[in-house]
N, C-alpha and C positions, 0 to 999 in steps of 0.2 A: 493664315499673311497677308505681306505689307507687304511688297516689292522694297527695297533696301533702295533707299537714290542713293545714286553716283558724288561726293564729294566734285564738285569741280575745285582745278587748281588754280591760286589768283598765279598773275601772268607774275614774269621776276622784272622786275627790275632794268634798263641794262645799263646796268653799271660797270662800269671796264676792272674797279680794282677792288676788292672787299674785305672789309674788317673780320679774323678770325669772332669774332665772341658772336656780328648780325648774322655771318652762316650760322650758330647755331640754335639762333629762331625762330628760321626754316621750317617749314615742312622736313616728313624721308622725300620723295618725291622731286622737292625745287632743292633741294641740299643736293640732293643725284646730279643735278641738273649741272647743276652752278661748280662740283667740285672734277665733275667730267669738262669741265671747259678751261677748270684752274687748270686741268695734269694736261688736256690737248692746248696751252697758249695762250688757249683766245682767250680770258680774262685770264685776271694777277692776284692774288691775296699779300697783304702790308703785313710785312714785317715788322710784330712791335714790340719786338730786340730793339731793333735800330733804330727805332723812335723815343724805344728810352734811356736809349745808349743818347743820345743825342741832347735826352732833355738835361741829364744828368751831367755834360756837359757846360 
């Protein structure tokens, strides 16, 4: 049997504000870390609904 290799997690960039679509591209562990920071108010998430309403005006 071959030994399983552990995947190394790529470091998450030091963003302060995240776009929801960018979160979808993260792997599970990165996603969990970012969402926990968002919930703890260390990071922010963009409100894309707000952006759409500004464009329509």
